[in-house]
N, C-alpha and C positions, 0 to 999 in steps of 0.2 A: 504494500499500500504506499509506504513512503517513496520507493522508487517511482511508483505511478504518479504520486503527487509531484516529486521533483520534475519529472518529465512534462506535466502539465504546466508547471511554472515556468520552466525553460521555453515551453513553446509560446506561451502568453507573452513573456518577455520578448521573445524573437518577432511575434507579430506585432507588438506595439513599436519595436525599433523599426520595423519595415514599414509601418504605417506613418511614421514621423515624416514630415515633409523635407525634402532635400531639394534645394535649388541649384542647378548646374547649367550656366550659360556662358557663351562665348561671343562677346559683342567686339565689333570691329568698326570704328568711326561711324558708330550709330548716335543719333541725336539723343539727348537725355530725355525728351519727351517720349520718344518711340520705347526707349528702354523702360521707362516707368509704366508705360501701357502694357509692355510685354510681362513685366512682373506682376501688374495688377490681374492680368488674365491667369497667371500662374498661381496666384494666391487662393488658397482655400479659406482663409480666416479673414484677411485685410482687405479694405477698399483703400486705394491709393489717390489721394487728392492732390492737384496741382494746376497751376495756370500754364496752359500749353505754350503760348508765346513767350512767356517769361523764360522758359528753359530750353527753347528750341534751339538756340545757337550754342549751347554747350553739347559737346561730343563725348562719347564714352568708348574707349578701347581697354577692354578689361576681361579677363577670364574669371566667372564668378563660380564659387564652390562653396555654398554655405549650408547651414542646416534650417535657416528661416528667412522669411522675407524681410524682416528689418535689417539683418545683418547685411543681406544682398544690397539693399539700397545704400547703407552706410558705405559699402565697397564701391559702388558706381559713382557716388558722389565725391568720394576721395578728398581733394584738397579744394574743390569748387567752393565758392562762397555760399553755401547753402545750409539750411538746417531742416531737421526732420522731427516731427512730433508723433509719438506713437500713442494711440489710444486703445481701448479695448477691441475695436474693429476698424479704426480708421487710422491711416497714416498720412499726414500732410506734409508735402515737400515745398519749400519756397526759397527764393533767392534773397539773401539778406541784404545785398547790395543792390539796390533796384536803380536801373539807369537806363535811359533809351539808348545811350551810346555804349559801345563795348569794343575792346581791343581784342580782335580774333586773328589768330596766326597759327603757325606751326614751325616747330624747331626741328632742323635736320643737321646732320654732320656732313663731313667731306664727302661721304659715299652716298648721300641722299637718304640715310637711314634716320628714323626718329630718335630725338633726344628727350628720354622721359624724365620726370621729377626734377626739371631745371627750375631754379628760382628766378621768378620775374617780378621785378619792382618798378613801378611806375612812379617817377619823381617830376616835383614841379619843376618846369624850365627855368623859372626865375632864380630860386634859391636852392634847388635840389633837395627841397623837403618832401618825405615820404607822402604819397597819395594813397596808393593801394597796392595790392600784389596779387599773384598767383603762382600756380605750380603747373608745369606741362604734364600730361597724361602719357600713357603708354604708346600712344601714336604721335607724341610730340605736340599734340594740339593744346592751346591754352585759350581760354575766354575770360576777360577781366573787365567787368563792369566800370565805368569812369565817367564822371560828368564833364570832364575837360575835353576841349576840342583837340589838343596835342599834349603830349608828355614826353619826358625822358624815359626812355625802356632801358632797365638795366638788367642783363640776363647773365646768370652765373651758374656753373656747374662744375664739379670736379672732374678735371681732365681736360677741361675746354678754356679757351680764352674768354674773359668777360666782355660781353657787348654792352655798349652804352651808347645810344643814338635817339635822336628826336623822331617821333613817330606821331601820325594822326591817330586819334581813337576811332579806329574803323577795321576794316579787314585788310591786313597787310601782307597776306600769303605767306610764303616760306621764309624763314629767318635762318640762315646757315651760321653753324658755329664751327670755329676752327679747333682742331685738336691742339692740346698743349702737353701735358704730363699726365700720367696715371697716378692717383693716390689711393691706395689700397690699405686700410686698416692701418693708417699712420705710416705707411712706407711708400715713399715717392719713387716711382718707377720711370726714369727717363727713357724715351725712346722704346727700344726693344729689349729692355732690360728685364731682369728675371724677378719673379715673386716665387718664393719658396714655400711649399706645402710639404706634408709630411711624406708623401709618396711621389711628388711631382714637382717640376718647376712650370710656372705659366709665363709665356712670353707673349708681348704684344708687338707685332710687326709694325715697323715704321713705314711712313709715306714712301720712302726711297725703296724699301725692301719690296713692298707691294707693287709699286709702280714699274720695277725692272723685272717682274716675274710674270710668266704667261701661264703657269699651272702650278699645282702643288709641289712638284719636286723642285721647281726653281725657287718658290718661297722658302722650301725647307732648307735648301742650300744656301740661300741668303742669311739665314737665322744663324748658322754656324753653331749647332747645339754642340755641347761638349759630348765627346766619345762617338758621335755620329759622323759617317761619311755618306755624302749623297752622290751617286754617280749619275748625272743627268743623261748621259748618252745610252746607258744600259737599263735606265729608270729602276735603279737598286738603291736601297737604304741599309747601310751595313753598320754593325757595332765595333768599335775598336776592341771591345773585350770578347768577340768571337761568338756571341750568342745571337738569337734571332730578334728583329726588330718587327713590331706589328703596327701596321698604319691604321688609323680611324678617322672617320668624319662623323662629328656629332655622335660619337660613342659607337659607331657602326664600323665594324672591321671592313676596311675598304680594298678593293681590288686595284691593280695598276690602272684600269681605264677610269676608275672613280678618282684617283688622284690627278690623273692627266685631265680629267674634265673639271677639275676644281678651279674656280674663279677666285684668284688672290684678293680681289677688292671686295669679296663676301666673307673673307676670314677676319673674324673678330679676335681671336687669340689662339694660341698654340699651346697645348699642354703636353709637355715632355715628361712622360711617367717612367721615371727611371728606377723605381722600385715597384715593378708590377704586382698588384695584389692577387689573392687566390681566385678572384672571379674571372681572371683571364684564362685560368685553367691549363697554362702552358709552363712548365717548369724550365723550359730552355730559353725563356724570354729575358733578353737583357733590358728592353725598354719597349714601351708603347708611346707612339706619337699621335695625339688626337687633335685634329683641327676642329674648331668650333666655328660653325658656319651660319650665317644668315641666307635662306633661300628665298626663292621668288615664290608669290602667291597668285601670279598671273602673268602671262606672257610666255616668252620662250628665250632659251640660250643654248648656243651651239659653238662649234669650233672644229678646225682641222689643224693638223700638224704634221710635219715630215722632217726626217734626218736622213742624209745621204752622204755615205763615206766616199773617200776619194781613192783608197788604195784596195783593201780587201772588200769583198762583197759586203755590204753594211747598209741597211735600211730600216727605219723604224717610222711608221706612219699610223695616225689615228684620227678618228672621226667621232664626234658625239653630238647629240641633239636631245633638248628636253623641252617638253611643253607642258605649261600649267594652265589648268582652267578650273575655277572654283577650289574645290578641295583635293583635286587630282593632279598628279604629276605622271606624264609618260615619258620614258626615255629609252633611248637606243644608243650603244657604245660600240665601237668596233676598233680593234688594234690589229696591226699586222707587223711582224718582225721577219728579216732575212739575214741570214749570215751565210758567207760562203767563203772559205779559207783554203787556199792552195798550199801555202808554204806552213804546213804544221807537221811536226816530228816529235817522236817519243824516243828518248834514248835512256838506257838503264845499263849501269855499271855494276855488276855483282860479284860478290865472293861467298862460295858455298863450301861448308865444313861438312864432309860426310862422317858418319859414326865410325868408319873405318880408320879415321885421321887423316884421310886424303882431302886436299883443299883443290876446288875447282874455281877458276876465274872465267866468267862469263860476261860477254859485252853484248848488248843488243843496241846497234847503232841505228838510229832512226832516218828513214827516207821521208822526204816531203810528201805528205799524203793529204787528199782532199777532205774536207769537212764542210758539210752543208745542212742547214736546216730552215725551216719556215714554221711561224706560229700564226694561227688566226683565232681570234677571240671575239665572239660576239655575245652581247649582253642587253636583254630586253627587260625593262623595268616598269612597274606601276606602283605608285604610292597614293594612298588615300590617307589623309591625315586631317584632324581638326586639332592644332596645337594646344597643348595642356590637357587634351582629353584621350585621344587614341591616335594610333599609327598603324596602318596596315601596308605592309611592303611585300611585294611579290617580284622576285627576279628569276628569269630563265636565262641560263648561261650555257654556251657552247664553246668548248676549247678544243682546238685541233693542233697537233705538234707532228710534224712530219720532218723526219731526218733520214733521207734516203742514201746519204753518204757519210760515213764517219770512219774514215780509213786511219790506221796506224801500223804502217809497215815497216820492217826492220831487217837488218843484216846481223846475223847471229854469228859471233866469232868465239871460238874456244881452242885453246892450245892443243894441238895434238889431233884435231879434228877438221874435216872439211867445213868450210863456211856454209851456212843455210840462210835461206831467205824466207821470212815470216810474212806472210800475206794475211792481214787482218782488217775486216771490215764489218761494220754493223749498220743495220737499218732498224728503224722504229717508227711506227705510226700509232699514235695515241689520240684517241677521241673521247672526250668528257663532257657529256650534257649533265646538267644539274639543275634542280628546282629548289628555290629557296622562299620559304614563307615565313614572314615575321609578323607579330602582332604585340603590340604594346598598349597598356591600358593604365592612365593615371586615375587614381582613386582618392577620396578625400583624405584629409589630414597628412598631405604630402607622401602619399605611398603610390608604388608603382609595381605593376605586374607585367613582365615580359616574357614571350614564348617564341620558339624559333624551331623550324622543322626543315632540314634539308636532305633530299634524296639525290644520290648520285650514282652514276653507272660509269665504269671505266672499261673501255675496250682498248686492248694493247696488242699488237702484232710486231714481234720482235724476231729479228734474224741475226745470227752470229756466225760469221765465217772466219775460222782460223786454220789455215793450212801452212805446212812446212815442206819448203823444196830444197834440193841441192842448188846451191847458189851457182850460176852459170853466167858470167860476164856482167849480166844487168838483171834487173827484176823482170823485164818483159821476156827475155831469154828463159829465165829460171821457170817461169810458170808454164812453159811450154811442155815440160816434163811431167810426170805423174807425181803427185804430192807423196812425201815420205809418210806424214801423218795428216789427218783431218780430224779437227775437233769441232767441226761446225754441227749447229743445231737450230732449230726454230721454236719459238715459244708464242703461245696465244694465251693471253691473259683476259680473264672477265671478272670484274669486281662490282658488286653491289652493295651499298652502304646506306644507312639511315641514320641521322643525328638529330636527336630531340633535346632541347635544352629549355629551362625555364627558371627565372629568377624572381625574386620578390625583394623589394627594397623600401625601407622607411627612413625618412629624415626628420630629425629633430633640430632645435636650433644649434647645438654644438655636437651633434652625434649623428651618425648614419649606420644603419644596420643593412647588410645584404645577406640573403639566403637564397641558395639555388643549387641546381643539379642538372647533370648532362648524362645522356645515355646513347652511346654508339654502338650500333651493331653492324657487322659486314660478314660478306661470304665471298671469299676470294677462290678462284679456280684457275691455276696456271698449268698448262700442259706443254711439256717440253718433248721434242722429237728430234733425234739425231744421234750425235756422240753420247748426249744425255737425254735418256727416255724417263720421264717422270710425270706424273700427275699430282701436283701438290695442292691439296684442298684444305684452306685455312678457314676456321671459323673463330670470329673474334668478337668479343663484346666488352665495354668498358663502362662502368658507372662511377660517375664522379659527383660528390655531394660537398658543399662547402657552406661556411657561415663567417661572416667578416664584420667586425665593428670597428668604425673609425671615429675620432673625436679630437676635440681641442680644447684645452684650458690655458687661456692667456698665452704664455711664451712656449708652452709644451704641447705637442701633438703626438697622437699614437694611431697605430693601426694593428690591430690583432685578429687573427682567424685561424681556422682549421679546416683542412679538407680532407677527404677520405676517397680512395679510388679502389674499386675492385675490378681487376683486369683479368680477362679469361681468354686465351688463346689455345686452340686445339688443331692439330693435324692428325687425323686418325685417331689413334689410341694415345698419342703423346700430346703434351701440352701441360698447362697449368692454370690455376685459378687462385688469385692471391689479392688480400686486402693491403693497401698501402695508405699511410697517414701522412698528411702534409701540414703540419703547423707552421705559422708565420707571424712574426711581429716586427714592427717597425716603430722606431722612436725618434721624434725630432725635438731639439731644443734649440731656441733662438737666443744666441747670446747677445745680440742687437739687431737693428733693423736691417744691418748689411751681413751680418755673420750668423750661419746656422750650421749645426751638427746633426749628423743622422746616422743611426745605427739599425741595421736590419739583419734579422736572422731568421733562416727557413730551413725546413727539410724537405727535399724533392724527391721524386720517384722517377724512374726511366724504365720503360719497357723495351723487349727486343723488337727490331724491325721484323716486317713480315718476310723480307728476302732472307734474313740471317736464320729465321726458323725453318725455312725450307730445306729439307733433307735432299740435297742435289749436288752433285759433284761438277764442277767446271773446269775445264783445262784452259790455263793462259798459254801453254806450249807443253812440249814433251817433258818438260822438267818440273813444272809447278802447276798446282791445281788448287781449287779453294772449295771447301765444303760448307754446308749449312748445319745447324745444330738446333734440333727441336727441343733439346734440353735446356736452353738459356732460361735464366731467371730475372726478373725484375731487380734492379738495384737502387740503393738509396744514397743521396747525397745530402752533406750538411754544409750550408752556406752562411758565411757571415761578412758582412760589408760594414765599414766604418767611413763616412765621408764628411767633408766639410766644403761649404760653399761659401765664397766672399764676393759681394757685389758692391760697387761704386759705380757712379756714372761713367767713368772712363776705363774701367777695367772690371773683369769678373775672374775668379779663379776657382777651380773645382779641384779637389784633392780626394783621392778614393784609395782605400787599401781593403783587400778581400782575400779571405781563406776560405776555400772549399775542399771538403774531403768527400770522397766517394767510396763506398765499402762494396765490394765484389762488383766493380764495374765490368762491363763487357768490352772486351778487347780481343786482338787476333792473335792466336798461338800458332806457331810455324813448327812443325815436326817432320823429320825425314820418314818415309815409308819405303820399306824394301819390297821391290817387285820380284816376279817370279825369275826374270832374267838376271836378277842379282843388283840391277841398276837402283837408283833411289829417286823417288818422286817427292818433292817438298810440297806438304799440304798445309795451306793456311785455313783455320777454322776458328771462328768467334767462340770465346769461352768467357765464363765469369772468373775474373782474375782476383787478386787480393785487394789491391786499394790504389787510389789515385788522389794525390795531395797537390793541390794548386794554390799558389800564392801570387799576388800581384799588387804593383803599387802604380798608379795613375795620376798625372798632373796635367791639367789641360787650362793654361792660362789664355784670356781673351784681352786684347788691348784694342780700345777704340781710338785709333791714333788721330783721326778727325772725325769728330762727332757725326753719326748718321752716314758718313761717306767712306772712311777707310778703316778697315777692321784687320787685325792680325791675330789668328790663332795658332797656338803651339801645343803640341803634344809629346809627352815622354812616358814610357812605360817600361816597368821592370817585371818579368815573369821568372817564377821559380816553380818547377814542376818536378815531383817524385812520383815515379810509377813502380808498382810491385805486382808481378804477376806470378803464375804457378811456378815458374822456373826462371825469372828474371828480375832485375832490380834496376832502375835507371834514374838519373837526375840530369835536368836540363835547366839551364839559365839563358834568358834572352832578354836584350835592351833593345827597344824601338822608339822612333822619334818621327816627327812630321810637322808641317806647317802649311797654313793656308792665308792668303791674303786677297782681300777684296776690296775693290774700289767702286762705288756707286756714286753718280753724279747725273742729274738731267735724266735722260732716257737710256744712258749707257751703264753697263754692268760688266766689270772686268775682274776675272778671279783666277787664280792659279794655286793649285795644292800639291804638294809632294809628300809622300810618306814612304819610310822604310817598309820594306816587305813584311807584312805581319805572319808570324808562325804560330802554328798550334802544336800541342804535344799530347798524344794519347797512347797509351800502351808502349810499344816498342818503335813508334813512327813519329816523325816530325814532318808536318805539312806546311809548306809555303804558299801564301796567297799571291796575288798579282801585284806587281809594282803600281804605285799611284803617282803620276806625274801629268796631270791634266790641266789644260788651259781652256778658259770659256770666255768669249767676248760676245754681249748681246747687246742689240739696239732695239728699244720699243717706240713705235709711233702709232698712236691712237690705238686700234684693235689689233695691230700686227706686231709681230716680233721676229727679228732676223738675228742669226747668230752663226758663229763659227767656233767649234769645239776641236781642240787638240787632244789626242788620246796618246798616252804613252810618249810624251813629249821627252826628247834627249834619250829616246831608246832606240837608235837607229835599227838594231837588230831583233826589234820586236819584244814581245811580252814572253817571259820565261817563268814557269811554275817549277819549283823544286820540292822534292821530298826526298826523306832518308829512312833508312830501316836498320836497326840496330839488334837484331836478333843473334842469339849465339850460333845459329846454324847458317843463317843468311844476313848478309850485310849488302845493302844496295844504296846507289844514289841514283835517283830517277829525275829526268828533266823533260817537260813538254815546252816546246818552243812555237810560238806563233810568230813567225817573221814578219809576215806581210801586215802587222798591226802596228808596228813601229812608226812613230811620227805620223800617225794617221790624221787627217784634216776630216771633220764632219761638218757639213753645211746644214743648218736648221732653219725652218720658218714656220710660224704658226699664225693663224688668224681665228679671233674669237668675236662672236657677235651676240647681241642679246636685245630684247625689247620687253618692256612691261615692267611691272611692280615686282617686287621681292616676295618669294613664297617661302614660308618656314614650315618644313616637314618635321614631324616630331622625331627627337633624338632615339636612335635605335641602339639597345644595349646589348643585343647579341648577335653573332654572325659566325657561322660555321662553314666548313668546306673539307673536301677529301681528295687529295691528289696522289695517294700511295697507292701504286698499282702492284707492289710486292715482287716484280721481276727483277732478276739480276742477270 
């Protein structure tokens, strides 16, 4: 009986709560009279009384979410000179400054965007005494009743130059305010200087940085973020720390096409999240870059761009178009890339120690081999949004990657043996259609619910050709004979995946809570036919749950959270299912308005790749092969970072120290395997090793030599890495440095950057990246931008990638050379066009994608 009574009580309480009236309206540039009429119709209890003509000139741009009619009226009245009287069943609204004359206008900024909550004072022209005043609303509109025929209008707002001019008391149209500096919570931020938060830096682009940029990549390059390198030609954003960088627009994970379609003058600020929280779900992220953008609500915007190289086959071309009508936005994006290299070679010098004690020296000298690929990417989008209420976003994407030629031919030399010619070529065709559906709902009391569902199909056709011939004068003559060995195979891959994610967030005045989860399920079937015959069928599922709390108390900020992942991968009877936990805490302390310290600690988890789990042997040549390992297990990382950031108007300095320890990381083991004929095959196999200990110290000073025009960025980094395997132990030390200088004046933007080759260390191998020595000169004229880019400047012999192997059985020095990319000039041109007013689509919180086909 008690249980029944409790249920009845709860149901009654719920029914009463549901029956309470909730007012939710979104008004844009509506007259006050119309708004009050609308609220009167929505009211169940009150009758609203007012004089129509008295309030007709006052406009309302406001999102109203309240529990009752009186609160709704208070919100729409705002700072207008009005008073409201509430009775039992009657509400009276009247203007308390009655006058036949009114000063009516609208405040806008340099980008024709409204300036809200600006203070407007009307002064007597004779003695500057105060007459009356008002405040602009969310649309920048203001209406101030005044008996005078003219007055001195004084307009002031933080971040803008104060306006003082004589105006008639009438309709004066738009009043433009000029940006000055940004004042945020007592911290003045000149130009594009930095505001420090617990997990991010907030950067406000300057007029020069916006003016000389034609897309999101250009603007990001102009900002010169610490630890971030932007490659304009390749449309890449890289971290100096070696991890991934995620790009977002209004909290939405953005594609390359989205960043290219970004209009720099619509960017209000850029958030550089250098301590990504648990909600991003990727433990390999070094940073998240989030553009905050104001979009259009009517009209259209579009653009085209192209880059053409002068030496190697190099072209990037893009086009986009967006059309907005009422609450909808329709969009299409297309991008095309073409690369063709003739002078590409791969060289390997190796020493092999046999178990018998014998040592062999094998050299693989590279021949120039062709390399070609094209990519096509089409994205269709539809967005239905009522800002501050809901957002529905649907994207249909089709990605095509075709690489018909990827040669790597070599001359094999070994003392005491006849030379051999190795003919190696690979072909791959990859087609990936995907459908992405996203919905976000804003609820009362500053709550949000976001849902995302992504379905992806990956079709891959892969061809691997590896043949060894007795060398006869030249490669062409050698292949006329029958091959000594043939390790060729074909692979057909089909993968289907579904990713679902949901998050709930609640904001208070000084605290925010986020709770969410993601479920990813996929089925991969890769069939290998040829020298390797196998059908690797992998079933994968991953459940990720997290909760995160963030807050601030005066000079102290914090972010704490915990995530839990359950990963399950199975190939036939082999596989694993395991729970992994990922706690994370970040603390920030401000020593002053200019100096802040930050400490972050987290536990990460990494899972094996699909290709490593495939039980398949692949031969590189008759001497070397690689196996998969279905017995791999996930491994855990412990990461601690301490950083300091110091900002003054003419300089900013970022200093970071990091220590990361991985327990039982996955790295390659190499062991000799004796064959029936007595020879040895060196087999590489991924295994869970003992540990990986990584320390680094990074310093990135930025000097503003000429304010808003000339910037110099410096970087120096020291790395210490200790790796322990099942049968090895190594220590690596490396020092790198680099610099960028950029000059912006008028319509010109000139920049040059050079960095020492970055190296990464894992297991028993060091990997070197590409050298950076790039020059960019651009000129902007109205909607056009023209530019010349210099890639690998001062590298006449081209780009060289180097790596080394330090195994006790095998020592190798490998080098890939792209000769025809040295000192390459790329000519670029872009044109953007737009028409109509701005459209604000709701910020998207989630975005997922899948590009892992599992083939190796």
